[in-house]
C-alpha positions in Angstrom: 0.0 0.2 0.1 1.9 3.2 -1.1 -1.0 5.7 -0.1 -2.2 6.7 3.1 -5.1 4.9 4.2 -8.7 7.2 4.3 -9.8 8.4 7.8 -12.6 5.8 7.5 -10.7 2.7 6.3 -8.7 3.4 9.6 -11.8 4.3 11.4 -13.2 0.6 10.3 -9.9 -0.9 11.2 -10.1 0.2 14.8 -13.3 -0.7 15.5 -12.8 -4.2 13.9 -15.3 -3.9 11.1 -12.7 -4.7 8.0 -12.5 -8.8 6.9 -9.0 -10.0 7.0 -8.9 -9.4 3.5 -9.0 -5.8 4.0 -7.0 -5.1 7.6 -4.3 -7.3 6.7 -3.0 -4.5 3.9 -4.1 -1.8 6.6 -1.9 -3.7 9.2 0.9 -4.0 7.1 1.2 -0.2 6.0 0.8 0.5 9.9 3.7 -1.4 10.4 5.8 1.2 8.4 4.0 4.5 8.5 4.3 7.1 11.3 1.2 9.4 10.3 -1.4 6.6 9.9 -0.2 4.8 13.6 -0.7 8.3 14.7 -4.2 8.5 13.4 -4.8 4.8 14.6 -3.8 6.3 17.9 -6.0 9.3 17.9 -9.2 7.3 16.8 -8.7 4.5 19.3 -8.7 7.3 22.3 -11.7 9.3 20.4 -13.7 6.2 20.3 -12.9 5.1 23.8 -13.9 8.3 24.8 -17.0 8.5 23.0 -18.2 4.5 24.5 -17.4 6.0 28.3 -20.2 8.6 27.6 -22.8 6.1 26.1 -24.5 6.0 29.3 -23.4 9.7 30.9 -27.1 11.7 30.9 -27.6 14.5 28.6 -28.4 17.8 29.7 -31.8 18.4 28.4 -30.8 22.0 27.3 -28.0 20.2 25.0 -30.7 18.1 23.3 -32.8 20.9 22.8 -29.9 22.6 21.1 -29.4 19.6 19.0 -32.8 19.1 17.8 -33.4 22.8 16.9 -29.6 22.6 15.2 -30.9 19.6 13.6 -34.1 21.4 12.4 -32.0 24.3 10.9 -29.6 22.2 9.1 
């Protein structure tokens, strides 16, 4: 793999959503590419943080702002 791996593919890799045929070249690329390794580290950290919020209560005012923003989009 000569080019960098796309962020989408790296996110799928981090989540284990690539099949072996797709994950193999990504893993090989990561062994030689510090830039993509850094992306994987960042994605892993952000995914872990997001998952830790899964059961966190939402502020009703924030829910309303998100709903309003979604309606305006």
